[in-house]
N, C-alpha and C positions, 0 to 999 in steps of 0.2 A: 559453538567456540567463536563463536564473536566473525567481523571482516577479516580478510585474510588474501594476503595477495605474495605474490611471489615469481622471481625470475628464474631461467633455465640459462644455463652458459655451456655449449659445446664447447671442449675443446680439444682439436682434432692435433693428434701429436703425430703428423707427420706421415697420415693414412697412406695407402694409395686405391681406396676404394672409392665410391661416391657419395661419402656423406653429405659433400657441400650440395650438389643435388638434389637429396632426399630433405635434406632439412630445409633446402629453398620453401617448401608445402607447408613449412610452423614458422610462418615471419615473425612469431612473438620472440623463435629462440635466438641466443646470440650465438653466434658462431664467429669460432676463432680458432685461425687456420697456424699452425708453427712450421716455417718451412722444412724442419727436419723434424727425426723424432729424436725426442731428449730424455722419456722416462717418463713414470705417473709423477714422479717427486716433483718434475719441473712444470708439466701438466696442470698438476694443482698447485702449484704456486700461481701461476697464470691463471688459474679459475678465479683462485683466493682475492688477488690483486686487483682483478675485475669488478666482482663483486659487488653489489650497492646494498645487501641486507643486512638486518642484525643479524641473522644465522645464517650458516655453511654449509654445505651439505656434499659429498662427492658421491657419485653413483657411476660405478664402470661400466664400459661398454655394453657386456655380456650380458647384466645381472639388469634386474627388475625391482622397482621400488613400488610398494601399495599404493593405492588411491589417495588413504587418509594418512599416510603416516608423517609429511612433511608438520601437517596440522596438529596431530595428535602431539609430537616430540615438539615442536613447539609452543604448545600449551603447558606442556611442563617447565619448560625456561621462562615462560612468561609468569608462570605462578609462582617461583623460587629462584629469585637473582643467585644463589650459591652454588646453583648446580651449574656445571663448566658446557655439559653434553650429553645426551639423551640419546638413546641406541632401544631397540626393539632386537628381537630375537630372529634367527637363520632359517629359512627353510629353503635345503638343499636340496638339489635336481640332479642327479647322475644322467647328464646327456647320453652314454653309453647303453647302461642298462634300466633307465625310467625310472630309478628308485627313488622316491622322495625319502627326506628324514627333516625332522628339526633340530637345530644345534642351540642349543640353551646360554645366551651368554650372559650368562651368569657368576662367572668365575674369572676372576684377570686375566687366565692364561687363555683362555678360547676368546676373548673380548680381544686381542691382541694378533688373532687370525684376522680376524674383519672388520676391517676399518672405513669400510666404505657402508654407508646409509647410518652413519651416526651425523647428528644435529649437532653443532659444535657453535657456540657463542662466536661470531669472527672477532670481535675486537679482541678475545681473548687468545685467537690462532694469531693474530697481528702481533698479540703482545710478547709472545714467545718466541715470535720469528720466524709463524709461519711453517711450511713444509721446506724441508731440507733437498732443494733441488736438484743434488748429487745424486739422491738415494732411486733406483732405477726400480728397485724392490724393499719391502721394509718401511716404507714411507711413513706409514700411520702406524706403524712398531715405535716410532722414533716419535710422533708425535706424542700418542700416549705416555709413554717414559716422559715428556717432556713437562708435559701438562700436569703428569703424577709429582713429578720432581718441584713443581711451582706450585704442589697446595692444593692444584683443580680435582673436583672429586665429578662422577658423571652418574646415572638416573638409568636405569634399565625399566624395559615397559614388556611385561614378561608375554607378548603377543608377537610372533614373526612376523616382521613390516618388511621383510630384503629378502630376495629373491636370491640365490648365486647358485649360478648353474656350473657345475663340475664336468672338465672336458680335459681332453689333453693339453691343451693350448694353455691352460691357467699358470699365470704365472706364480702362481701361489704352488704350483709344483715343479717348480724350476730348479735344475740340479745345486744353483750356487744358493738358492734360497737361504737354506740351513748357517751359511757361512754368514749371508750379511746377515741374517739373523743375530747369530752371535758377535759380530759387527757393531751393530745396531746399540747392542746392551753396553757393550765395552768402552763405545763412544757415549754414552750417558753415564756413568763410572759403575756398573750395576754387574754382575756375573749374571751371563746368559741363562735361561729357562728355556727347557727341550720347546723346540716348534712343534706343533702338533700336526 
């Protein structure tokens, strides 16, 4: 697939763990520490504004990205300028039961559930205003809806490239998620669909 370079930014959204000390072992990683927790929309916006590459991907701290995921998804964007973003499927691991399954992101409603692990053209994200910094949940749904409204399309690779860990503290299991989900649809002038 030719030469390839990438940068890794870690935005610490006001955590109280020892993230900074751990990352001292990885001098190639850019560490950005926020003074207080502002939520994933704000932290993602900071990362997007600090990134320097042509493409941008957000990865959650409790998940895992396949070794060749970025290279594979970048090759799709390199080959077709009409594609605004590329993504694979999700390998989900239930930490309580140990059960594993694959979620095919072959439908709009399923893709909307999993915004991490998607490789976007950074210029396009900046052009639609980036992440909504006020959203602590459903920030990727908002991004997808604005991309869709602007006529941008993505492409799926039918391979699980992103590993999602299901546990009790996932923000996707928050009781306010359905409310925020509905609000984001309405913010974008659309009738909500049921969050899965």
